[in-house]
C-alpha positions, 0 to 999 in steps of 0.5 A: 305106414306110408308111402313116398307117393300114390297116384288116384286114379277115380274112386267110387266107394260103395260103403265107407269112406277114403283115407292116403297118406303118402309125400304125395297124392297124385290125384289123375282121376277125375272123381272121388265119390264117397256117396254111393249108398245114403251114407257117405264116408270121409275123404283124408288126404294125408300129405301133399296133394297134386292134382295131375287132372280136374278133380271132383270129390263129394261125400254128399250122401242121401242120408248122411255127408262126412268132411274132407280132409288136405293135411298139407299142401294142394297144387295142379303138377303145372299152373299152366294146364289150370287145374280145377277142385271141386270139393262137394259135401252137403253140411261136411266140412272142407279142412285146408289144413296147408296153402293151396297153390302156393307152389303151382297155382289152381285155375279154380277152387269150388267148396259146395255145402249146405251150410256154412263155412269152410276152414282153411286155418286162414291159408292163402289161395292163388290163383293162376293167371 
């Protein structure tokens, strides 16, 4: 089952990851962290993601790193808000399966990985001007 929308504040997990499914996932907090113990958990966001803040997602654990997956689009709430997204996965993968900033541009998105490469399925990124 999935909700029509979910509003997410700051999230820190001690064990395990985060999996959310909704038509729209509003990231209202500034941090999603699944690496508070040695083994990080994966983050899976299934639905259109809207940044309502500058957001950092971290799955880079001390012992094991995990993947971050965006199944749909990632947009700012309003392009003029100059939202940023930083994803840190260590050796985990970052998978953007939809366009980034297509309807409301992000100011910047950054992926921090120890190994190459981010898979984006050839999707486009539109930067705010």
